C-alpha positions as CSV (number, residue, x, y, z in Angstrom):
1,S,90.2,-110.6,5.6
2,V,88.7,-111.7,2.6
3,D,87.8,-114.9,1.6
4,E,90.5,-116.4,-1.2
5,S,87.5,-117.1,-3.3
6,A,86.4,-113.4,-3.6
7,E,89.5,-112.3,-5.2
8,V,89.4,-109.1,-6.3
9,S,92.3,-106.7,-9.1
10,I,94.4,-103.8,-7.6
11,R,92.5,-101.7,-9.5
12,D,88.9,-102.4,-8.0
13,V,90.7,-102.3,-4.3
14,A,92.0,-99.0,-5.4
15,L,88.9,-97.7,-6.4
16,A,87.1,-99.0,-3.3
17,V,89.2,-96.9,-1.2
18,A,88.8,-94.3,-2.6
19,K,84.8,-94.1,-2.6
20,A,85.5,-95.2,1.2
21,M,87.5,-92.2,1.4
22,K,84.5,-90.5,0.2
23,F,87.0,-89.1,-2.5
24,E,85.5,-87.0,-5.6
25,G,88.1,-86.6,-7.9
26,E,89.3,-88.8,-10.8
27,V,91.0,-91.4,-9.7
28,V,93.8,-92.0,-12.9
29,F,96.1,-95.0,-13.4
30,D,99.1,-94.5,-15.5
31,K,99.0,-96.2,-18.6
32,E,102.7,-95.4,-19.7
33,K,104.2,-97.6,-16.3
34,A,104.0,-101.6,-16.8
35,D,101.1,-103.2,-15.9
36,G,102.3,-104.7,-12.6
37,Q,100.4,-107.2,-11.0
38,F,96.9,-107.6,-11.7
39,K,95.7,-109.3,-8.1
40,K,98.0,-110.4,-5.5
41,T,96.6,-114.1,-4.3
42,A,96.7,-114.8,-0.7
43,C,96.0,-118.1,0.7
44,N,93.8,-118.4,3.8
45,K,94.5,-122.2,4.7
46,K,96.5,-121.9,8.3
47,L,93.7,-118.8,9.0
48,R,91.4,-121.5,8.6
49,G,93.2,-123.9,10.5
50,L,93.4,-121.7,13.7
51,R,90.8,-119.4,13.3
52,P,87.6,-122.0,11.9
53,E,85.1,-120.1,12.8
54,Y,86.4,-116.7,12.1
55,E,83.7,-115.2,9.8
56,F,85.3,-113.5,6.6
57,V,83.8,-109.8,5.3
58,S,83.7,-108.6,1.4
59,I,86.4,-106.7,-0.1
60,Q,84.2,-103.7,0.4
61,D,82.9,-103.8,3.7
62,G,86.8,-104.6,4.9
63,I,88.2,-101.8,3.4
64,Q,85.5,-99.3,5.1
65,K,86.1,-100.4,8.4
66,S,89.1,-100.0,8.1
67,V,89.4,-96.6,6.2
68,D,86.9,-95.7,9.2
69,W,89.7,-96.9,11.5
70,F,92.4,-94.9,9.9
71,V,90.0,-91.6,9.8
72,E,89.2,-92.4,13.4
73,N,92.9,-92.6,14.5
74,Y,94.9,-90.3,12.1
75,E,96.6,-88.3,15.0
76,T,97.9,-91.1,16.6
77,A,98.4,-93.7,13.5
78,R,100.2,-91.0,11.6
79,K,102.9,-90.6,14.3
């Protein structure tokens, strides 16, 4: 989980996923569509109350760990 003080844009998340997947193509954002939501704010108050010792990771590390898990477990995760 990422600390709410480390908010990032949805665009930055998309680019981080592409990087973690080692995608070498161009990430294209369709400017003909509505801009949509810039970011999704999350509140970590409940998590901090239940698990005060929980340590957050950077968005890049969290995405990389998620992508690594997905790639490693692709055959069983997608069925």
